[in-house]
C-alpha positions as CSV (number, residue, x, y, z in Angstrom):
1,M,-34.6,-0.6,17.0
2,R,-31.9,-2.8,18.5
3,K,-29.8,-0.9,21.0
4,I,-26.0,-1.3,21.3
5,N,-24.8,-1.6,24.9
6,V,-21.9,0.9,25.4
7,A,-19.7,1.6,28.5
8,I,-17.5,4.6,29.0
9,I,-14.1,4.1,30.5
10,G,-12.9,7.2,32.2
11,W,-14.8,10.3,33.3
12,G,-13.4,13.6,31.9
13,N,-14.4,16.0,29.3
14,V,-14.5,13.4,26.5
15,G,-16.4,10.9,28.8
16,R,-19.0,13.6,29.5
17,G,-19.4,14.3,25.8
18,C,-19.8,10.6,25.1
19,K,-22.6,10.3,27.7
20,R,-24.4,13.2,26.1
21,A,-23.9,11.7,22.6
22,I,-25.2,8.3,23.5
23,T,-28.4,9.8,24.9
24,E,-29.0,11.4,21.5
25,C,-28.7,8.0,19.6
26,D,-31.8,5.9,19.4
27,D,-29.8,2.8,18.7
28,M,-27.5,3.0,21.8
29,R,-27.8,2.4,25.5
30,L,-25.2,3.5,28.1
31,V,-24.8,0.6,30.5
32,G,-22.3,2.3,32.8
33,V,-19.2,4.3,33.5
34,V,-16.0,2.8,34.7
35,R,-13.8,5.0,36.9
36,R,-10.6,4.6,39.0
37,P,-11.5,3.5,42.6
38,A,-10.2,6.8,44.0
39,S,-12.6,8.8,41.8
40,L,-15.6,6.5,42.2
41,Y,-17.7,8.9,44.3
42,K,-16.6,12.2,42.6
43,N,-19.0,14.2,40.4
44,R,-21.9,12.1,41.6
45,E,-24.5,14.7,40.7
46,E,-23.7,14.5,37.0
47,L,-23.7,10.7,37.2
48,K,-26.8,10.3,39.4
49,D,-28.7,8.5,36.6
50,T,-25.8,6.3,35.6
51,T,-24.3,3.1,36.9
52,V,-20.7,3.8,38.1
53,V,-18.3,1.0,38.8
54,S,-14.5,0.6,39.3
55,D,-14.3,-2.5,37.0
56,V,-16.3,-3.4,33.9
57,S,-17.0,-6.8,35.3
58,E,-19.3,-5.2,37.9
59,L,-21.8,-4.1,35.2
60,V,-25.0,-6.1,35.2
61,N,-25.7,-5.2,31.6
62,K,-22.5,-6.1,29.7
63,P,-21.3,-3.7,27.0
64,E,-20.7,-4.7,23.4
65,V,-18.2,-1.9,23.0
66,V,-16.2,0.3,25.4
67,L,-15.2,3.9,24.7
68,L,-11.7,4.5,26.1
69,C,-12.0,8.2,27.3
70,I,-8.6,8.1,28.8
71,P,-5.2,9.7,28.1
72,S,-3.6,8.5,24.9
73,R,-0.6,7.0,26.7
74,E,-2.9,4.6,28.6
75,V,-4.7,3.4,25.4
76,P,-2.3,0.6,24.2
77,E,-2.5,-1.2,27.5
78,K,-6.2,-0.7,28.1
79,T,-7.1,-1.7,24.6
80,K,-5.4,-5.1,25.1
81,L,-7.1,-5.6,28.4
82,Y,-10.6,-5.0,27.1
83,Q,-10.0,-7.0,24.0
84,T,-9.0,-9.9,26.2
85,M,-12.3,-9.6,28.0
86,G,-14.1,-9.9,24.7
87,Y,-15.2,-6.2,24.2
88,C,-14.8,-4.1,21.1
89,T,-13.0,-0.9,21.8
90,V,-12.9,2.7,20.5
91,D,-10.2,5.2,21.4
92,S,-9.1,8.7,20.3
93,Y,-5.3,8.0,20.4
94,D,-3.6,11.1,19.1
95,E,0.2,10.4,18.8
96,H,0.3,10.5,15.0
97,E,3.7,8.9,14.5
98,K,2.8,5.9,16.6
99,I,-0.6,5.1,15.1
100,V,0.5,2.6,12.5
101,A,2.4,0.5,15.0
102,L,-0.5,0.7,17.5
103,K,-3.0,-0.4,14.9
104,K,-0.8,-3.4,13.8
105,S,-0.5,-4.5,17.4
106,D,-4.2,-4.0,18.2
107,D,-5.1,-5.9,15.0
108,I,-3.2,-9.0,16.1
109,S,-4.9,-9.0,19.5
110,A,-8.4,-8.2,18.1
111,K,-8.3,-11.0,15.7
112,G,-7.1,-13.3,18.5
113,T,-10.1,-12.4,20.6
114,N,-12.8,-12.0,17.9
115,T,-13.2,-8.3,18.6
116,V,-13.0,-5.0,16.7
117,S,-11.0,-2.0,17.7
118,I,-11.2,1.4,16.1
119,V,-8.1,3.4,16.6
120,S,-7.7,7.2,16.7
121,A,-11.4,8.0,16.3
122,G,-11.2,11.7,17.0
123,W,-10.8,15.0,15.3
124,D,-7.2,14.8,14.1
125,P,-6.2,12.1,13.8
126,G,-9.7,11.0,12.8
127,T,-12.2,12.9,10.7
128,D,-9.4,15.2,9.4
129,S,-7.6,12.1,8.2
130,V,-10.7,11.2,6.2
131,V,-10.9,14.7,4.8
132,R,-7.2,14.6,3.7
133,A,-7.9,11.3,2.0
134,L,-10.9,12.7,0.1
135,M,-8.9,15.7,-1.0
136,K,-6.2,13.4,-2.4
137,M,-8.9,11.6,-4.3
138,V,-10.1,14.8,-5.8
139,S,-6.6,16.2,-6.5
140,I,-4.1,13.4,-7.4
141,T,-1.2,15.9,-7.2
142,G,-1.0,18.8,-4.9
143,R,0.0,19.9,-1.4
144,T,-2.1,19.3,1.7
145,T,-1.6,21.5,4.8
146,T,-3.3,21.3,8.2
147,T,-3.3,24.3,10.5
148,F,-4.7,24.3,14.0
149,G,-5.7,26.8,16.7
150,G,-6.1,30.1,14.9
151,E,-4.8,33.3,16.5
152,Q,-6.5,32.7,19.8
153,G,-5.4,29.1,20.2
154,G,-7.4,26.0,21.0
155,R,-7.2,23.3,23.6
156,S,-5.2,20.2,22.7
157,M,-6.6,17.3,24.8
158,G,-3.5,15.0,24.5
159,H,-1.0,17.8,25.2
160,T,-3.0,18.9,28.2
161,A,-3.2,15.4,29.6
162,A,0.6,15.0,29.2
163,V,1.3,18.1,31.1
164,K,-1.1,17.2,33.9
165,A,0.7,13.9,34.4
166,I,4.0,15.7,35.2
167,P,4.9,15.6,39.0
168,G,4.3,19.0,40.6
169,V,1.5,20.1,38.3
170,I,-1.8,20.9,40.0
171,D,-3.6,21.9,36.8
172,A,-2.7,22.9,33.3
173,V,-4.0,23.6,29.8
174,S,-2.1,23.4,26.6
175,L,-3.2,25.6,23.7
176,T,-2.3,25.1,20.0
177,L,-1.8,28.3,18.0
178,A,-1.3,28.7,14.3
179,N,2.3,29.5,13.5
180,G,2.1,30.1,9.7
181,R,0.4,27.9,7.1
182,G,0.6,24.3,8.1
183,A,2.6,24.9,11.3
184,Q,1.7,25.4,14.9
185,K,3.2,26.4,18.2
186,R,2.2,25.6,21.8
187,R,1.3,27.8,24.8
188,V,1.1,26.0,28.1
189,Y,-0.5,27.5,31.2
190,V,0.6,25.6,34.3
191,Q,-0.5,25.9,38.0
192,A,2.4,24.4,40.0
193,D,2.4,23.1,43.6
194,D,5.5,24.9,44.4
195,P,7.5,27.7,42.7
196,A,10.6,25.7,43.3
197,H,9.4,23.0,40.9
198,E,8.7,25.3,38.0
199,Q,12.0,25.0,36.2
200,A,11.9,21.2,36.3
201,I,8.3,21.2,35.1
202,E,9.1,23.5,32.2
203,M,12.0,21.3,31.2
204,A,9.9,18.1,31.4
205,I,7.2,19.8,29.1
206,K,9.7,20.8,26.5
207,K,11.4,17.4,26.4
208,D,8.1,15.5,26.1
209,A,7.4,13.9,22.7
210,Y,4.2,15.9,22.4
211,F,6.1,19.2,22.5
212,V,9.6,18.6,21.3
213,N,8.9,19.4,17.6
214,D,7.0,22.7,18.1
215,P,7.9,26.1,19.6
216,T,6.6,25.9,23.1
217,E,6.0,28.7,25.6
218,V,5.4,27.7,29.3
219,L,3.6,30.2,31.5
220,F,3.1,29.6,35.3
221,V,-0.1,31.1,36.7
222,P,-1.8,31.0,40.1
223,D,-5.1,29.9,38.8
224,I,-5.7,28.0,35.5
225,N,-9.4,28.9,35.2
226,K,-8.7,32.2,33.6
227,Y,-6.9,30.5,30.7
228,N,-8.9,27.3,30.4
229,T,-10.9,26.6,27.3
230,L,-12.4,23.6,25.5
231,H,-12.6,25.4,22.2
232,H,-10.5,24.4,19.2
233,E,-10.4,25.1,15.5
234,G,-8.5,23.9,12.4
235,E,-8.2,24.1,8.7
236,V,-7.2,21.5,6.1
237,E,-6.3,22.8,2.7
238,R,-5.1,21.1,-0.5
239,T,-3.8,23.3,-3.4
240,A,-3.4,21.9,-6.9
241,Q,-3.3,23.2,-10.4
242,E,-6.7,21.8,-11.3
243,V,-8.7,22.5,-8.0
244,N,-8.3,24.0,-4.6
245,Q,-10.0,22.6,-1.6
246,K,-10.5,23.8,2.0
247,Y,-12.2,22.3,5.0
248,T,-12.6,24.3,8.3
249,V,-14.0,23.3,11.6
250,E,-14.3,24.8,15.0
251,G,-16.1,24.0,18.2
252,I,-15.7,22.3,21.6
253,N,-12.9,19.8,21.2
254,P,-14.0,17.0,23.5
255,E,-17.6,17.2,22.3
256,F,-16.4,16.8,18.7
257,T,-14.2,13.8,19.7
258,A,-17.1,12.3,21.7
259,N,-19.4,12.4,18.7
260,V,-16.8,10.6,16.5
261,M,-16.2,8.0,19.2
262,V,-19.9,7.2,19.6
263,A,-20.4,6.9,15.9
264,S,-17.4,4.6,15.8
265,A,-18.9,2.3,18.4
266,R,-21.7,1.7,15.9
267,A,-19.2,0.9,13.2
268,A,-17.3,-1.5,15.4
269,V,-20.4,-3.5,16.2
270,N,-21.3,-3.5,12.5
271,A,-17.9,-4.8,11.6
272,K,-18.0,-7.5,14.3
273,A,-21.4,-8.6,13.1
274,R,-19.9,-9.4,9.7
275,G,-17.0,-11.3,11.3
276,H,-14.5,-8.6,10.2
277,Y,-12.4,-8.8,13.4
278,G,-9.3,-6.6,13.7
279,A,-8.2,-3.0,14.3
280,Y,-9.2,-0.2,12.0
281,T,-8.7,3.5,11.5
282,L,-11.6,5.6,10.3
283,L,-10.2,5.4,6.8
284,E,-10.7,1.6,6.6
285,L,-14.3,1.1,7.3
286,P,-17.4,2.1,5.2
287,L,-18.7,5.5,6.3
288,V,-22.2,4.2,6.1
289,D,-21.4,1.9,9.1
290,F,-21.0,5.0,11.3
291,L,-24.5,6.4,10.5
292,T,-27.7,5.7,12.4
293,G,-30.7,4.1,10.7
294,N,-32.3,0.7,10.2
295,T,-32.0,0.6,6.5
296,L,-29.6,1.8,3.8
297,E,-32.2,4.3,2.7
298,E,-32.4,5.8,6.1
299,K,-28.7,6.0,6.5
300,L,-28.3,7.7,3.1
301,E,-31.1,10.2,3.5
302,G,-30.0,13.5,2.2
303,Y,-27.0,12.0,0.4
């Protein structure tokens, strides 16, 4: 079986999940992890069997596709960089209202570099987007609602990364909780470097685009570990006169995202092989392109 050469850009929870997922795929090979120079020698034990570099050009075995396991707000710039270098890209960009504009921009640069970029290959946006589309196909009219977090709350990767980027924050976790059907609220635990900075940090969080549209509670704590979690859950429901549909999912958020990103790497390479250069969301590519297998029969086993 031909193996797809893949590189991971960034080393956090999603990057770790991608490394694990790649090892579970017979048709993929991890050729290296690209990290910031300042982090190059951190976490060496968990990367002892992996080539780690500070620039993708240092990799001896060149990747066909790179997985952008980085904060969403770094994705637009990094996607263009790796497209220019001739690599296909996969990201899990999660700012819903900006996805269409990002896709259009990435599409122009991908076609100009004969590459393929898959945008927002995560949980939501991502697989939940596909589920919502399937529900609309089944029920032409109706109402679709998506509810996240449940009563206990679940970790939002993008929101957490946004808080950690605020000056004065040592560590943080942002939880999403259900706030009625189809609505959510945020609870943010923050470990600050100085109590004098707490008011400014709280103001910055509540003004951030990630939080401005939802009720947000900010709690300052001496140690984030007690509140930290990687778990998340969600429910998509469509109600209509002729049929009611419901899809629920729960699990480790970055592991879920990693699985989708790794499958999307396969789809990107398949699209490029057909000369279908450009940027795509999960909705725009054949689902069979995401599946392992040498033949259509193998891919559709159990269908």
